[in-house]
VOPAGU-2260 file (C-alpha; in pm, 1 decimal, decimal comma):
REM VOPAGU-2260
SITE   aa  ch    i         X         Y         Z
SITE  UNK   A    0    -823,1    -385,5     269,0
SITE  UNK   A    1    -500,4    -222,2     152,4
SITE  UNK   A    2    -239,2    -422,3     -42,3
SITE  UNK   A    3     112,8    -312,9    -129,8
SITE  UNK   A    4     227,4    -578,5    -376,9
SITE  UNK   A    5     583,6    -644,4    -493,7
SITE  UNK   A    6     669,9    -274,9    -504,8
SITE  UNK   A    7    1012,4    -173,7    -632,2
SITE  UNK   A    8    1126,1     172,2    -726,4
SITE  UNK   A    9    1432,7     341,7    -866,8
SITE  UNK   A   10    1495,5     712,2    -924,2
SITE  UNK   A   11    1687,6     843,7   -1224,0
SITE  UNK   A   12    1936,7    1006,3    -987,9
SITE  UNK   A   13    2034,6     666,7    -842,6
SITE  UNK   A   14    2178,8     538,7   -1175,6
SITE  UNK   A   15    1922,6     262,9   -1202,3
SITE  UNK   A   16    1972,5     132,3    -848,4
SITE  UNK   A   17    1652,8      33,5    -666,1
SITE  UNK   A   18    1571,4     238,5    -358,2
SITE  UNK   A   19    1312,2     -14,0    -242,5
SITE  UNK   A   20    1271,9    -365,8    -378,0
SITE  UNK   A   21     991,0    -621,4    -364,6
SITE  UNK   A   22     798,9    -459,4     -78,4
SITE  UNK   A   23     476,5    -648,5      -2,0
SITE  UNK   A   24     238,7    -602,5     289,9
SITE  UNK   A   25    -132,2    -569,4     367,2
SITE  UNK   A   26    -332,4    -362,5     614,6
SITE  UNK   A   27    -675,2    -474,6     727,1
SITE  UNK   A   28    -974,7    -244,6     766,3
SITE  UNK   A   29    -955,7     -52,5    1095,6
SITE  UNK   A   30    -598,8    -162,3    1169,0
SITE  UNK   A   31    -310,5      62,1    1278,5
SITE  UNK   A   32      23,0     -57,3    1139,7
SITE  UNK   A   33     366,8      93,9    1192,7
SITE  UNK   A   34     632,0     118,2     921,1
SITE  UNK   A   35     978,0     173,6    1066,4
SITE  UNK   A   36    1336,8     195,6     950,2
SITE  UNK   A   37    1641,0     425,2     963,2
SITE  UNK   A   38    1648,3     762,7     789,1
SITE  UNK   A   39    1703,4     731,5     415,1
SITE  UNK   A   40    1577,4     373,7     382,4
SITE  UNK   A   41    1279,7     466,5     162,3
SITE  UNK   A   42     993,4     510,4     410,0
SITE  UNK   A   43     874,9     836,3     253,5
SITE  UNK   A   44     906,4     684,6     -93,5
SITE  UNK   A   45     672,9     407,4      18,7
SITE  UNK   A   46     433,0     666,9     163,7
SITE  UNK   A   47     419,6     863,3    -162,9
SITE  UNK   A   48     373,9     548,1    -369,7
SITE  UNK   A   49      92,3     437,8    -138,3
SITE  UNK   A   50     -78,0     776,8    -178,6
SITE  UNK   A   51     -44,6     766,7    -557,7
SITE  UNK   A   52     202,6    1055,6    -577,8
SITE  UNK   A   53     478,1     837,0    -726,2
SITE  UNK   A   54     434,4     568,0    -989,8
SITE  UNK   A   55     656,9     276,9    -881,9
SITE  UNK   A   56     893,6     106,7   -1123,7
SITE  UNK   A   57     724,5    -225,6   -1047,9
SITE  UNK   A   58     434,7    -348,5    -837,9
SITE  UNK   A   59      80,9    -248,7    -752,9
SITE  UNK   A   60    -109,3     -53,4    -486,3
SITE  UNK   A   61    -455,2    -199,1    -433,5
SITE  UNK   A   62    -735,7     -59,1    -214,1
SITE  UNK   A   63   -1050,2    -268,9    -171,1
SITE  UNK   A   64    -983,7    -455,8    -493,3
SITE  UNK   A   65    -913,0    -143,3    -699,7
SITE  UNK   A   66    -574,8     -81,8    -857,5
SITE  UNK   A   67    -484,0     275,0    -755,0
SITE  UNK   A   68    -114,3     263,9    -845,2
SITE  UNK   A   69      10,6     612,5    -931,6
SITE  UNK   A   70    -336,7     765,4    -898,0
SITE  UNK   A   71    -382,8    1029,4    -625,0
SITE  UNK   A   72    -735,1     999,5    -486,7
SITE  UNK   A   73    -950,2    1039,0    -175,5
SITE  UNK   A   74    -909,0     671,6     -81,3
SITE  UNK   A   75    -562,0     733,9      63,8
SITE  UNK   A   76    -463,7    1052,0     251,5
SITE  UNK   A   77    -102,8    1134,2     337,9
SITE  UNK   A   78      -2,8    1374,2     615,9
SITE  UNK   A   79     356,7    1488,1     570,8
SITE  UNK   A   80     606,9    1608,7     828,8
SITE  UNK   A   81     479,2    1957,7     755,4
SITE  UNK   A   82     107,0    2006,9     811,2
SITE  UNK   A   83      53,8    2182,1     473,5
SITE  UNK   A   84    -224,3    2404,5     606,9
SITE  UNK   A   85    -363,2    2696,4     409,5
SITE  UNK   A   86    -237,1    3009,3     593,1
SITE  UNK   A   87    -528,7    3224,0     469,5
SITE  UNK   A   88    -803,7    2990,2     598,6
SITE  UNK   A   89    -940,6    2966,9     950,8
SITE  UNK   A   90    -949,0    2632,6    1133,6
SITE  UNK   A   91   -1312,9    2557,1    1052,9
SITE  UNK   A   92   -1264,7    2636,2     684,2
SITE  UNK   A   93    -950,2    2420,2     666,1
SITE  UNK   A   94   -1168,7    2119,6     747,5
SITE  UNK   A   95   -1471,9    2228,6     544,6
SITE  UNK   A   96   -1280,4    2255,7     215,6
SITE  UNK   A   97   -1171,5    1891,8     252,2
SITE  UNK   A   98   -1528,4    1764,6     285,5
SITE  UNK   A   99   -1697,4    1631,7     -26,8
SITE  UNK   A  100   -2035,2    1734,0     109,8
SITE  UNK   A  101   -2022,2    2001,1     376,8
SITE  UNK   A  102   -2200,0    1885,6     692,0
SITE  UNK   A  103   -2197,0    2121,0     992,2
SITE  UNK   A  104   -2265,4    1837,2    1236,2
SITE  UNK   A  105   -1972,9    1627,4    1113,7
SITE  UNK   A  106   -1751,8    1937,0    1101,5
SITE  UNK   A  107   -1831,6    2015,7    1465,5
SITE  UNK   A  108   -1769,4    1654,0    1563,7
SITE  UNK   A  109   -1425,7    1661,1    1398,3
SITE  UNK   A  110   -1334,1    1985,6    1573,7
SITE  UNK   A  111   -1437,4    1830,6    1904,2
SITE  UNK   A  112   -1249,9    1507,9    1829,3
SITE  UNK   A  113    -920,0    1693,8    1786,5
SITE  UNK   A  114    -993,3    1937,3    2069,6
SITE  UNK   A  115   -1009,1    2247,5    1851,7
SITE  UNK   A  116   -1371,2    2355,2    1901,3
SITE  UNK   A  117   -1264,3    2670,9    2082,9
SITE  UNK   A  118   -1020,5    2759,4    1805,5
SITE  UNK   A  119   -1245,3    2726,3    1499,2
SITE  UNK   A  120   -1197,8    3095,4    1409,9
SITE  UNK   A  121    -818,5    3093,9    1446,6
SITE  UNK   A  122    -570,3    3108,7    1159,5
SITE  UNK   A  123    -282,7    2855,1    1143,6
SITE  UNK   A  124     -27,0    3113,9    1260,5
SITE  UNK   A  125    -227,3    3148,5    1582,6
SITE  UNK   A  126    -198,5    2777,1    1662,5
SITE  UNK   A  127      74,4    2586,0    1844,4
SITE  UNK   A  128     270,0    2311,3    1667,8
SITE  UNK   A  129      61,3    2039,2    1831,5
SITE  UNK   A  130    -265,6    2211,0    1740,3
SITE  UNK   A  131    -156,5    2232,5    1376,3
SITE  UNK   A  132     -91,2    1858,4    1375,2
SITE  UNK   A  133    -435,3    1788,6    1521,8
SITE  UNK   A  134    -593,1    2015,8    1261,1
SITE  UNK   A  135    -413,2    1827,3     984,6
SITE  UNK   A  136    -556,0    1500,5    1121,0
SITE  UNK   A  137    -909,1    1648,2    1135,3
SITE  UNK   A  138    -877,8    1768,7     776,3
SITE  UNK   A  139    -764,7    1421,3     669,9
SITE  UNK   A  140   -1056,6    1256,6     849,1
SITE  UNK   A  141   -1294,7    1498,7     674,6
SITE  UNK   A  142   -1198,9    1330,3     348,3
SITE  UNK   A  143   -1306,2     996,6     503,9
SITE  UNK   A  144   -1012,1     804,9     350,3
SITE  UNK   A  145    -988,7     427,5     347,0
SITE  UNK   A  146    -626,7     465,1     460,0
SITE  UNK   A  147    -462,8     748,6     654,4
SITE  UNK   A  148     -82,5     767,7     630,5
SITE  UNK   A  149     120,2     971,3     878,5
SITE  UNK   A  150     475,6    1011,3     749,4
SITE  UNK   A  151     694,7    1118,4    1044,1
SITE  UNK   A  152     414,2    1366,6    1115,0
SITE  UNK   A  153     520,1    1438,0    1473,8
SITE  UNK   A  154     898,7    1411,4    1432,1
SITE  UNK   A  155     961,3    1787,9    1452,8
SITE  UNK   A  156     797,2    1820,3    1796,2
SITE  UNK   A  157     960,6    1789,1    2136,0
SITE  UNK   A  158     938,0    1450,2    2305,0
SITE  UNK   A  159     668,3    1539,0    2561,0
SITE  UNK   A  160     436,3    1688,2    2299,4
SITE  UNK   A  161     502,1    1397,7    2066,6
SITE  UNK   A  162     403,0    1148,8    2338,3
SITE  UNK   A  163      86,1    1348,5    2405,3
SITE  UNK   A  164      -8,4    1356,0    2037,3
SITE  UNK   A  165      48,0     983,5    1993,9
SITE  UNK   A  166    -182,1     930,1    2292,3
SITE  UNK   A  167    -443,0    1151,2    2129,0
SITE  UNK   A  168    -395,4     974,5    1795,9
SITE  UNK   A  169    -471,3     643,3    1963,8
SITE  UNK   A  170    -792,5     790,1    2105,7
SITE  UNK   A  171    -890,9     923,9    1761,5
SITE  UNK   A  172    -813,3     589,1    1597,8
SITE  UNK   A  173   -1024,2     398,2    1851,0
SITE  UNK   A  174   -1318,6     638,6    1814,4
SITE  UNK   A  175   -1316,5     653,1    1433,6
SITE  UNK   A  176   -1185,8     303,2    1344,7
SITE  UNK   A  177    -975,6     468,5    1075,1
SITE  UNK   A  178    -718,7     247,9     902,0
SITE  UNK   A  179    -374,9     397,5     970,3
SITE  UNK   A  180     -20,8     347,1     841,4
SITE  UNK   A  181     211,6     518,8    1087,7
SITE  UNK   A  182     560,7     583,2     948,4
SITE  UNK   A  183     842,5     659,7    1190,9
SITE  UNK   A  184    1213,4     588,6    1235,9
SITE  UNK   A  185    1159,0     511,6    1607,0
SITE  UNK   A  186     978,5     192,4    1709,3
SITE  UNK   A  187     903,9     349,1    2049,4
SITE  UNK   A  188     649,6     575,8    1877,9
SITE  UNK   A  189     438,0     267,8    1808,8
SITE  UNK   A  190     406,3     153,0    2170,2
SITE  UNK   A  191      44,9      98,3    2280,2
SITE  UNK   A  192     -76,4     207,9    1936,4
SITE  UNK   A  193      23,4       1,1    1633,0
SITE  UNK   A  194     -95,0    -358,3    1617,3
SITE  UNK   A  195     194,6    -460,9    1392,6
SITE  UNK   A  196     532,3    -318,5    1300,7
SITE  UNK   A  197     676,0    -357,9     952,2
SITE  UNK   A  198    1048,6    -303,2     994,1
SITE  UNK   A  199    1258,2    -214,3     690,6
SITE  UNK   A  200    1615,7    -331,3     647,5
SITE  UNK   A  201    1891,4     -67,4     697,8
SITE  UNK   A  202    2064,2    -139,1     364,8
SITE  UNK   A  203    1998,2     -78,6      -4,6
SITE  UNK   A  204    1793,4    -177,4    -181,0
SITE  UNK   A  205    1548,8    -165,3     106,4
SITE  UNK   A  206    1341,6    -475,0     172,4
SITE  UNK   A  207    1115,4    -576,7     458,4
SITE  UNK   A  208    1336,4    -705,9     737,4
SITE  UNK   A  209    1062,2    -842,7     960,7
SITE  UNK   A  210     699,8    -799,3    1063,6
SITE  UNK   A  211     643,8    -780,7    1439,1
SITE  UNK   A  212     309,4    -821,8    1610,1
SITE  UNK   A  213     244,8    -607,2    1916,5
């Protein structure tokens, strides 16, 4: 269970004005939840707070009863808009370095899951944009996180490829039962995937506007 409790945050550059205020929501084990809102409303700030990269001004991030506020750890894995792959490592090694205990069987299963078995000896610059995204997901799953966050991870791709990757993400989610927070500015990205949508208000400070069940 993932809890985001009464989170507020302000940056020094905003002259003390809250960017997000009193954000509270929960995600159940194995659930896929969408977080939506217009550009600039604080979605990425929420993602980084959830992953422990930013210490919020107020509030608490709790995973399975543990307070992990401001503490980067393997419980929560964030995939950014950029895949952040290591250019000097081949596909197989990209996944292996993320594993706490290297297991060839699990590694092969992850490669198969993201349809990269034939490309295990390729370097990132030999992969298409979609393949890089799938590799980033496999690397995240290798960590076996309690929560996987995708922050606009497919936004830079063309619409047809994005639709294909969301379809593949749904298949991966159903096969692995991974808990997912899917962040996007477009609610259409959540169709046939997210079980709930948490919609942020388009004004500052950002609060939760509504929670919509699929």
